[in-house]
N, C-alpha and C positions, 0 to 999 in steps of 0.2 A: 179590944186592946191588942196592941202589937204582939204581946207574947202569946195570945190566944190564936192569932192568925199563924204565927210561927209554929205553934204546936199542931194546929190543924194540918198544915202543910207537911210537917215532919211525919205525922202518923199516917197520912195518905200515901206519901212517897214510900215509906217503909212497907206499907200493906202491898204496894205494887212491886215489892222487891228491890227498891232502890235504897240509897243512902242520902240522908239530909244532915250534913255535918256542919257543926258550928265552926266558923272560920275566925281564927284569931291570928293576926299577923303583927307581931311586935314591931313597933316603929312605923307602921302604916296606918294612920288614922283614916277612917272613912271607908275601909274595905267592906264589902257586903257581909251581911250576918251569916249566911249559910252557903254551902256549895251543895247542889243536888246532883246526885250521880245515879243514872238509871241504867238498867240492863240494856246492853247493845251499845254502850259507850256515850250516850248523850249526857251532856252536863249543863248546868246553869248556875251562875252565881246570883244569889237573891238577897235583896235588901228589903227588910220589912219596915213599913211605916203605918202609924195610925192613920185613918182616913183624913183627919184634919191637919196632918203635919207633912211638910214638904222636905225632900231630901236636902241635905247640906251641899255646898259647892263641892267639898271634898268627896262626898258620896257620888255626886254626879260625875266628877272627874274619874273616879274609879270605874263607874259603869261604862263611861266612854272608853277609857283605856283598855278594859278587858275586851269590849266588842272590837276595838281596833286590832287586838291580838287574835281576833277570830273565835273568841268564846261567847257563849250566850250569857247574857246578864240582864236582869230585870229588877224592877222595884214593884213590890206588891203593897197596895194600899188598901187594907181592909179585906174582909172575908169574901166579898163578891169577886174581887180580883184573884184571890187565893183559889176559890172554886174554879174560876175560868182557867187558871194555870194548871191545876190538877186535871181538868177535862182535857186540855191541850196535850198533857203528857200521855194520858190514857188513850186519846183518840189519834194522836199524830206521831208520838215518840216511840211507844212501846211496840216491839214486834208482837204480832198476834199470839205467837207461842208463849210469850211471857205474860201477857195479860191475865191477871188473877183476881180482879175486883168486880 
């Protein structure tokens, strides 16, 4: 389920010393579910979807708009993609001195 994947990412990000904050933007429908902030300044806006569901047109719009502004933005569909995302953060984003998991 979507909430299980979201919980998995939140717990892993926090274990690595980051924040995985719920994003609510009044008046802006379709913005990503969470903002991931990692030590060293890396960030990513994350939309969570169940494996069988596609993002809406508004969700795709916000993903493109955020990327156009120079931000990282992604859609995670299911636990396999969430695990890949966490591995990417661990292996490519975190400075070696921050790595704790």
